[in-house]
C-alpha positions in Angstrom: 5.6 -29.1 8.2 7.0 -25.6 9.0 6.8 -24.7 5.4 3.2 -25.5 5.2 2.6 -23.8 8.6 4.3 -20.6 7.4 1.9 -20.5 4.4 -1.1 -21.3 6.6 -0.1 -18.4 9.0 0.4 -16.1 6.0 -3.0 -17.0 4.6 -4.5 -16.7 8.0 -3.1 -13.2 8.5 -4.6 -12.1 5.2 -8.1 -13.5 5.8 -8.2 -12.3 9.4 -7.3 -8.8 8.3 -9.8 -9.0 5.4 -12.7 -9.9 7.8 -11.6 -7.3 10.3 -11.5 -4.3 7.9 -14.8 -5.4 6.3 -16.8 -5.4 9.5 -16.5 -2.2 11.5 -19.2 -1.2 13.9 -19.7 1.9 11.8 -18.3 2.9 8.4 -18.3 6.5 9.5 -15.8 6.0 12.3 -12.8 3.9 11.2 -9.2 4.5 12.1 -7.0 5.4 9.1 -5.0 2.1 8.8 -8.3 0.2 8.5 -9.5 2.4 5.6 -8.7 2.0 1.9 -6.9 4.9 0.2 -9.4 7.3 -1.2 -8.0 6.8 -4.7 -4.2 6.9 -5.4 -2.1 5.8 -2.5 -1.6 2.8 -0.2 -2.8 2.0 3.3 -2.3 -1.2 5.3 -5.9 -2.2 4.4 -5.0 -2.0 0.7 -2.4 -4.6 1.1 -4.8 -7.2 2.5 -6.4 -8.5 -0.8 -3.1 -8.8 -2.7 -1.7 -10.7 0.3 -4.5 -13.3 -0.1 -4.0 -13.5 -3.8 -0.3 -14.1 -3.2 -1.2 -16.8 -0.7 -3.4 -18.4 -3.3 -0.5 -18.5 -5.8 1.8 -20.0 -3.2 -0.8 -22.7 -2.4 -1.2 -23.3 -6.2 2.5 -24.0 -6.5 2.2 -26.6 -3.7 -0.9 -28.3 -5.0 0.3 -28.4 -8.7 3.5 -29.9 -7.4 1.6 -32.8 -5.9 -0.3 -33.4 -9.1 2.9 -34.0 -11.2 2.3 -37.1 -13.3 -1.5 -36.8 -13.3 -3.4 -36.6 -16.6 -3.5 -33.0 -17.9 -7.2 -33.3 -18.7 -7.9 -34.3 -15.1 -5.9 -31.3 -13.8 -7.7 -28.9 -16.1 -11.0 -30.3 -14.9 -10.0 -29.7 -11.3 -9.0 -26.1 -12.2 -12.3 -25.4 -13.9 -14.3 -27.0 -11.0 -12.5 -24.9 -8.3 -12.8 -21.7 -10.4 -16.6 -22.3 -10.9 -17.1 -23.0 -7.2 -15.3 -19.9 -6.2 -17.3 -17.8 -8.7 -20.6 -19.4 -7.6 -19.8 -18.6 -3.9 -19.1 -15.0 -4.8 -22.4 -14.8 -6.7 -24.2 -16.3 -3.8 -22.9 -13.6 -1.5 -23.9 -11.0 -4.0 -27.4 -12.3 -4.2 -27.9 -13.1 -0.5 -29.6 -9.9 0.4 -33.0 -8.6 1.4 -34.1 -5.1 2.5 -36.8 -5.4 5.1 -36.8 -1.6 5.6 -38.2 -0.8 2.2 -41.9 -1.7 1.6 -41.4 -1.7 -2.2 -38.2 -3.8 -2.3 -38.4 -6.6 -4.9 -35.6 -9.1 -4.7 -35.8 -10.1 -8.3 -36.0 -6.6 -9.8 -33.8 -4.8 -7.3 -31.2 -7.4 -6.5 -31.1 -10.2 -9.1 -31.5 -7.9 -12.1 -28.9 -5.5 -10.8 -26.5 -8.0 -9.2 -22.8 -7.0 -9.1 -21.1 -9.6 -11.3 -17.6 -9.1 -10.0 -16.3 -9.2 -6.4 -13.7 -10.6 -4.2 -14.4 -14.3 -4.8 -15.2 -13.7 -8.4 -11.8 -12.1 -8.9 -10.1 -15.0 -7.0 -11.9 -17.4 -9.3 -10.7 -15.8 -12.5 -7.2 -15.2 -11.2 -7.0 -18.8 -10.1 -8.2 -20.1 -13.4 -5.7 -18.0 -15.5 -2.8 -18.5 -13.1 -3.3 -22.3 -12.8 -3.4 -22.7 -16.6 -0.2 -20.7 -16.9 1.5 -22.8 -14.3 0.3 -25.9 -16.1 1.7 -24.9 -19.5 4.6 -22.5 -18.7 8.0 -23.6 -17.4 8.8 -22.3 -13.9 11.8 -20.3 -15.1 9.4 -18.2 -17.2 7.1 -17.1 -14.4 8.9 -13.9 -13.7 8.8 -13.0 -17.4 5.1 -13.5 -17.4 4.7 -11.4 -14.3 6.4 -8.4 -15.9 4.9 -9.2 -19.3 1.4 -9.0 -17.9 2.2 -5.7 -16.1 3.7 -4.2 -19.2 0.7 -5.3 -21.3 -1.7 -3.8 -18.8 0.2 -0.5 -18.5 0.4 -0.3 -22.4 -3.4 -0.8 -22.7 -4.1 1.7 -20.0 -1.7 4.2 -21.4 -2.1 4.0 -25.2 -5.5 2.6 -26.1 -8.0 5.4 -26.8 -11.6 5.0 -25.7 -14.7 7.1 -26.4 -17.3 8.4 -23.9 -21.1 8.6 -24.5 -20.7 12.3 -25.3 -18.3 11.4 -28.2 -15.2 12.7 -26.4 -12.1 10.5 -26.8 -9.9 9.8 -23.8 -6.5 8.1 -23.4 -3.9 7.3 -20.7 -6.0 8.3 -17.7 -5.9 6.6 -14.3 -8.8 8.6 -12.8 -11.9 7.5 -10.8 -14.4 6.6 -13.4 -12.2 7.5 -16.3 -9.7 4.9 -17.5 -9.6 2.3 -20.1 -10.4 -0.3 -17.4 -13.4 1.7 -16.4 -14.6 2.0 -20.0 -14.3 -1.7 -20.5 -16.3 -2.5 -17.3 -19.0 0.0 -18.3 -19.1 -1.4 -21.9 -19.2 -5.1 -21.0 -20.8 -5.3 -17.5 -22.9 -2.2 -17.5 -23.5 0.4 -14.9 -26.1 -1.7 -13.0 -23.7 -4.6 -12.4 -20.6 -2.9 -11.0 -19.6 -1.5 -7.6 -19.3 2.1 -8.6 -22.4 2.3 -10.8 -22.6 6.1 -10.3 -19.1 6.9 -11.4 -18.7 9.2 -14.3 -18.1 9.2 -17.2 -17.8 5.4 -16.8 -19.2 3.1 -14.2 -16.6 0.5 -13.1 -15.7 -2.2 -10.6 -12.6 -2.3 -8.4 -12.5 -6.0 -9.1 -13.1 -5.3 -12.8 -12.3 -7.2 -16.0 -9.1 -5.6 -17.3 -7.4 -5.3 -13.9 -7.7 -9.1 -13.6 -4.5 -9.2 -15.8 -2.2 -7.5 -13.2 -4.0 -9.5 -10.5 -2.7 -12.7 -12.2 0.8 -11.2 -12.0 0.2 -10.9 -8.2 -0.8 -14.5 -8.1 2.2 -15.5 -10.2 4.5 -13.8 -7.7 2.8 -16.0 -5.1 3.6 -19.1 -7.2 7.2 -18.0 -7.2 7.0 -17.7 -3.4 5.4 -21.2 -3.2 8.2 -22.7 -5.3 10.7 -21.0 -3.0 9.0 -22.7 0.0 9.3 -26.0 -1.7 13.0 -25.5 -2.5 14.1 -23.9 0.7 16.5 -26.0 2.8 16.6 -26.7 6.5 20.1 -25.1 6.8 18.6 -21.7 5.9 20.4 -21.3 2.5 17.1 -21.3 0.6 15.6 -18.8 3.0 18.3 -16.3 2.5 17.9 -16.5 -1.2 14.4 -14.9 -1.1 15.3 -11.7 0.7 17.1 -10.1 -2.3 14.3 -10.5 -4.9 11.7 -9.5 -2.3 13.5 -6.2 -1.6 14.3 -5.7 -5.3 10.6 -6.1 -6.2 9.5 -3.6 -3.5 12.1 -1.0 -4.5 11.2 -1.3 -8.1 7.6 -0.6 -7.3 8.5 2.4 -5.2 10.7 3.8 -7.9 8.0 3.2 -10.6 5.6 5.4 -8.6 7.3 8.3 -10.2 5.6 7.4 -13.4 2.7 5.1 -12.5 0.3 5.8 -9.6 -0.2 3.2 -6.8 -3.9 2.3 -7.1 -5.7 -0.7 -5.6 -9.0 -0.2 -7.5 -7.1 -0.2 -10.8 -4.6 -2.8 -9.6 -1.8 -0.7 -11.1 1.6 -2.2 -11.9 3.2 -0.2 -9.0 0.5 -1.6 -6.7 1.4 -5.1 -7.8 5.1 -4.7 -7.4 4.9 -3.0 -3.9 2.4 -5.5 -2.5 4.3 -8.5 -4.1 7.5 -7.3 -2.5 5.8 -6.9 0.9 4.2 -10.3 0.5 7.5 -12.0 -0.2 9.1 -10.2 2.7 6.3 -11.3 5.1 6.5 -14.9 3.8 10.2 -15.0 4.2 10.0 -13.6 7.7 7.3 -16.1 8.8 9.4 -18.9 7.4 12.4 -17.8 9.5 10.3 -17.3 12.7 8.3 -20.5 12.4 11.3 -22.7 11.6 12.6 -22.1 15.1 11.7 -24.3 18.0 9.0 -23.4 20.5 5.2 -23.6 20.8 4.6 -20.2 19.0 1.1 -19.9 20.4 0.6 -16.6 18.7 0.5 -18.3 15.3 -2.3 -20.7 16.2 -5.3 -18.4 15.5 -3.9 -17.6 12.1 -3.3 -21.3 11.3 -6.9 -22.0 12.2 -8.2 -19.3 9.9 -5.7 -20.1 7.2 -6.7 -23.8 7.0 -10.3 -22.9 6.4 -10.0 -19.5 4.8 -12.9 -20.0 2.4 -15.3 -21.1 5.2 -14.1 -18.2 7.3 -14.7 -15.6 4.6 -18.1 -17.1 3.6 -19.3 -17.3 7.2 -18.3 -13.7 7.9 -20.1 -12.5 4.7 -23.3 -14.4 5.5 -23.4 -13.3 9.1 -22.6 -9.6 8.2 -25.6 -9.7 5.8 -27.9 -11.3 8.3 -26.9 -8.6 10.9 -28.3 -6.1 8.4 -31.4 -8.1 7.2 -32.7 -8.9 10.7 -34.6 -5.8 12.0 -34.8 -4.8 15.7 -37.0 -1.9 16.6 -37.0 -0.8 12.9 -33.2 -0.8 12.5 -30.7 -3.5 11.6 -29.6 -5.9 14.3 -26.0 -4.7 13.7 -27.0 -1.1 14.5 -28.9 -2.1 17.6 -26.0 -4.2 18.9 -23.4 -1.5 18.1 -25.4 1.3 19.8 -26.5 -0.7 22.9 -23.3 -2.6 23.7 -20.4 -0.8 22.1 -21.1 2.8 21.4 -22.5 3.2 25.0 -19.1 2.1 26.4 -16.5 3.3 24.0 -15.7 6.4 21.9 -17.1 6.1 18.4 -13.8 5.1 16.8 -12.9 2.6 19.6 -16.4 1.2 19.6 -16.2 0.6 15.8 -12.9 -1.2 16.2 -14.0 -3.3 19.2 -17.1 -4.3 17.3 -15.0 -5.5 14.4 -12.7 -7.5 16.8 -15.8 -9.0 18.5 -17.2 -10.0 15.2 -13.9 -11.6 14.3 -13.9 -13.5 17.6 -17.4 -14.9 16.9 -16.3 -16.0 13.4 -13.4 -17.9 15.0 -15.6 -20.1 17.2 -17.0 -22.4 14.5 -13.8 -22.2 12.5 -11.8 -23.4 15.5 -14.3 -26.2 16.0 -13.8 -27.3 12.4 -10.0 -27.2 13.0 -10.3 -29.3 16.1 -12.3 -31.9 14.1 -9.6 -31.8 11.4 -12.3 -30.8 8.9 -10.8 -28.6 6.2 -13.2 -27.2 3.6 -11.4 -26.8 0.3 -12.6 -26.5 -3.3 
């Protein structure tokens, strides 16, 4: 049970941090650790999403292990079903929006016809699909080869494939905001009206874009390796010790590679994958050691609660956050009204923004805790 608990806590930490950083009282007043890097670079917030992808990979290793002996067609059908549900949930959040503050807002024309195709859940869906198929067909001893193979392929495409702008200029090997092979592909396939950075020049792109899904699969495969380690670790601690060296080696390799390849979350650069995978492995190993000891470990309970119903927790927070904007109070969003009346009037701007995020997190915990008490776990 400790092994499963360590993974639940790991997943819970990732989803709690994801909800926390996504819901400040004001985007104008956020402490540095709760911000994403402006472009190249790494902040604690940048590590959150790859942590969750790593956790998804570890969970995949456990679930696929339980399906050994099942018909392959049935397993593939389950993979396709889960991927489709995740993608549909992401599209629901993308479309669940109305602007009551604009008299000429038209949901179909302004939202549906300009919907952002990719996003957090959409990326999870594609990464899960590709990783699960790899796990199904590739021997476990080859996972690490595929990890580095995908990173090498992505680096080669980003570095050596030329691409042409609308003005006819040819570019190659750039890792710039709005100017990379990944950005060109997003602009060419998805179009400027269906990506997050639609105004980026010379190419509109999405931080959860198409090409960067490849290195994200590598992040998930590192998680599969971590999940297999959890399955194989022994009570006497021998298995636990065996994970520290590859974790540190992966982290160091990523730090050294920064000399040649920038760390960039929006492009999911190979160095970003290696550094965050190393950190993820270290955190998982640390949690396994801590949670294997006796004691109540009350501190872990909230993370277990969130980790056991992570999709519900994320969807609920996304829906409530949108409702807080869509419900008007005195001509302004309900969120702004609550923030100004009950937070900004009692705290400094930065502290008010943080306390609001913590309060939002606490409210999201209430129904999630109720589900946990009922032993209802919503999975796809």
